[in-house]
VOGUZA-770306 format. One record per residue (C-alpha): residue number from 1; residue in one letter; x, y, z. Coordinates in nm, 3 decimals, always signed. Layout:
{r NUM; "A"; {X; Y; Z}}
...
//
This chain:
{r 1; "M"; {+7.021; -14.654; +7.174}}
{r 2; "I"; {+7.027; -14.402; +6.880}}
{r 3; "Q"; {+6.688; -14.292; +6.764}}
{r 4; "E"; {+6.598; -14.141; +6.460}}
{r 5; "A"; {+6.475; -13.773; +6.478}}
{r 6; "T"; {+6.115; -13.767; +6.312}}
{r 7; "S"; {+6.054; -13.622; +5.982}}
{r 8; "A"; {+5.984; -13.226; +5.926}}
{r 9; "R"; {+5.789; -13.297; +5.650}}
{r 10; "P"; {+5.525; -13.575; +5.718}}
{r 11; "F"; {+5.310; -13.448; +5.479}}
{r 12; "M"; {+5.506; -13.561; +5.179}}
{r 13; "I"; {+5.403; -13.846; +4.961}}
{r 14; "N"; {+5.647; -14.090; +4.957}}
{r 15; "I"; {+5.594; -14.213; +4.574}}
{r 16; "A"; {+5.938; -14.457; +4.636}}
{r 17; "E"; {+5.777; -14.634; +4.881}}
{r 18; "F"; {+5.445; -14.726; +4.692}}
{r 19; "V"; {+5.685; -14.811; +4.340}}
{r 20; "L"; {+5.973; -14.978; +4.486}}
{r 21; "D"; {+5.763; -15.171; +4.796}}
{r 22; "D"; {+6.027; -15.444; +4.897}}
{r 23; "V"; {+6.321; -15.260; +4.748}}
{r 24; "Y"; {+6.209; -14.950; +4.935}}
{r 25; "E"; {+6.215; -15.139; +5.255}}
{r 26; "L"; {+6.564; -15.275; +5.207}}
{r 27; "F"; {+6.691; -14.913; +5.192}}
{r 28; "E"; {+6.512; -14.847; +5.463}}
{r 29; "A"; {+6.659; -15.080; +5.671}}
{r 30; "A"; {+7.003; -15.048; +5.577}}
{r 31; "L"; {+6.999; -14.671; +5.524}}
{r 32; "G"; {+6.761; -14.506; +5.791}}
{r 33; "S"; {+6.429; -14.353; +5.661}}
{r 34; "A"; {+6.587; -14.016; +5.549}}
{r 35; "A"; {+6.852; -14.157; +5.324}}
{r 36; "A"; {+6.591; -14.436; +5.225}}
{r 37; "W"; {+6.379; -14.188; +5.056}}
{r 38; "W"; {+6.657; -13.986; +4.890}}
{r 39; "V"; {+6.812; -14.311; +4.751}}
{r 40; "G"; {+6.438; -14.459; +4.666}}
{r 41; "H"; {+6.361; -14.119; +4.464}}
{r 42; "L"; {+6.695; -14.138; +4.269}}
{r 43; "T"; {+6.635; -14.491; +4.185}}
{r 44; "L"; {+6.299; -14.373; +4.061}}
{r 45; "I"; {+6.481; -14.092; +3.856}}
{r 46; "G"; {+6.737; -14.319; +3.718}}
{r 47; "L"; {+6.459; -14.579; +3.594}}
{r 48; "T"; {+6.230; -14.342; +3.427}}
{r 49; "A"; {+6.578; -14.192; +3.263}}
{r 50; "A"; {+6.676; -14.506; +3.162}}
{r 51; "L"; {+6.344; -14.609; +3.018}}
{r 52; "F"; {+6.325; -14.284; +2.831}}
{r 53; "W"; {+6.660; -14.330; +2.673}}
{r 54; "A"; {+6.551; -14.669; +2.546}}
{r 55; "L"; {+6.271; -14.552; +2.415}}
{r 56; "R"; {+6.463; -14.299; +2.250}}
{r 57; "N"; {+6.714; -14.548; +2.090}}
{r 58; "W"; {+6.454; -14.818; +2.052}}
{r 59; "E"; {+6.572; -14.858; +1.661}}
{r 60; "D"; {+6.954; -14.891; +1.770}}
{r 61; "L"; {+6.863; -15.124; +2.073}}
{r 62; "A"; {+6.592; -15.356; +1.853}}
{r 63; "Y"; {+6.901; -15.382; +1.595}}
{r 64; "G"; {+7.205; -15.446; +1.852}}
{r 65; "F"; {+6.984; -15.722; +2.014}}
{r 66; "E"; {+6.805; -15.841; +1.690}}
{r 67; "I"; {+6.461; -15.805; +1.861}}
{r 68; "S"; {+6.203; -15.887; +1.595}}
{r 69; "G"; {+5.820; -15.968; +1.639}}
{r 70; "M"; {+5.903; -16.326; +1.639}}
{r 71; "K"; {+6.140; -16.281; +1.909}}
{r 72; "V"; {+5.943; -16.106; +2.135}}
{r 73; "W"; {+5.677; -16.393; +2.098}}
{r 74; "S"; {+5.890; -16.671; +2.156}}
{r 75; "M"; {+6.008; -16.500; +2.503}}
{r 76; "L"; {+5.640; -16.397; +2.566}}
{r 77; "V"; {+5.567; -16.798; +2.519}}
{r 78; "V"; {+5.915; -16.882; +2.717}}
{r 79; "V"; {+5.769; -16.647; +3.030}}
{r 80; "G"; {+5.420; -16.781; +2.943}}
{r 81; "L"; {+5.590; -17.150; +2.975}}
{r 82; "F"; {+5.791; -17.064; +3.304}}
{r 83; "V"; {+5.510; -16.927; +3.525}}
{r 84; "G"; {+5.250; -17.218; +3.397}}
{r 85; "Q"; {+5.479; -17.510; +3.516}}
{r 86; "H"; {+5.561; -17.277; +3.834}}
{r 87; "W"; {+5.195; -17.286; +3.911}}
{r 88; "M"; {+5.168; -17.630; +3.815}}
{r 89; "Y"; {+5.465; -17.764; +4.044}}
{r 90; "Q"; {+5.345; -17.586; +4.342}}
{r 91; "S"; {+4.977; -17.631; +4.295}}
{r 92; "M"; {+4.927; -17.992; +4.164}}
{r 93; "F"; {+5.241; -18.158; +4.282}}
{r 94; "G"; {+5.279; -17.983; +4.636}}
{r 95; "F"; {+5.627; -17.842; +4.553}}
{r 96; "P"; {+5.767; -17.589; +4.791}}
{r 97; "S"; {+5.804; -17.236; +4.639}}
{r 98; "S"; {+6.164; -17.273; +4.593}}
{r 99; "G"; {+6.146; -17.615; +4.455}}
{r 100; "A"; {+5.890; -17.509; +4.206}}
{r 101; "F"; {+6.090; -17.232; +4.128}}
{r 102; "L"; {+6.418; -17.405; +4.046}}
{r 103; "T"; {+6.257; -17.697; +3.861}}
{r 104; "S"; {+6.046; -17.454; +3.632}}
{r 105; "L"; {+6.351; -17.260; +3.559}}
{r 106; "M"; {+6.534; -17.588; +3.482}}
{r 107; "V"; {+6.313; -17.759; +3.257}}
{r 108; "T"; {+6.218; -17.383; +3.074}}
{r 109; "G"; {+6.612; -17.344; +3.019}}
{r 110; "Y"; {+6.647; -17.686; +2.878}}
{r 111; "L"; {+6.314; -17.619; +2.626}}
{r 112; "V"; {+6.481; -17.292; +2.515}}
{r 113; "W"; {+6.780; -17.462; +2.471}}
{r 114; "Q"; {+6.668; -17.745; +2.261}}
{r 115; "W"; {+6.435; -17.490; +2.054}}
{r 116; "Y"; {+6.732; -17.294; +1.966}}
{r 117; "Q"; {+6.938; -17.586; +1.900}}
{r 118; "L"; {+6.679; -17.748; +1.684}}
{r 119; "E"; {+6.598; -17.440; +1.466}}
{r 120; "P"; {+6.733; -17.402; +1.114}}
{r 121; "A"; {+7.038; -17.172; +1.070}}
{r 122; "K"; {+6.983; -16.887; +0.903}}
{r 123; "A"; {+7.174; -16.854; +0.551}}
//
């Protein structure tokens, strides 16, 4: 069996392992610990760069995606509705986690679809 050599830098802090958690474990299982360290930290750098770019170009993004204050509130309500339903189906009705997820996803999707069907058209 081939074993991986121990790291020459045991004192380094692995930030990617703390931030990415399960994704980092996936990297480690697929690539080994040395490659997972590199890929994990490159992923963090990429996510940070994407966030910085989005903040710098927020006006263009808001215009392109038609993001307004009301749309942000409606999306927060949708997320709250989904989480509330998932909790209700799992704790009160005893659904398994996957069943609660799928049921709340379908009901929330239906309600969002109905909301945008009933919303008056813009002139």
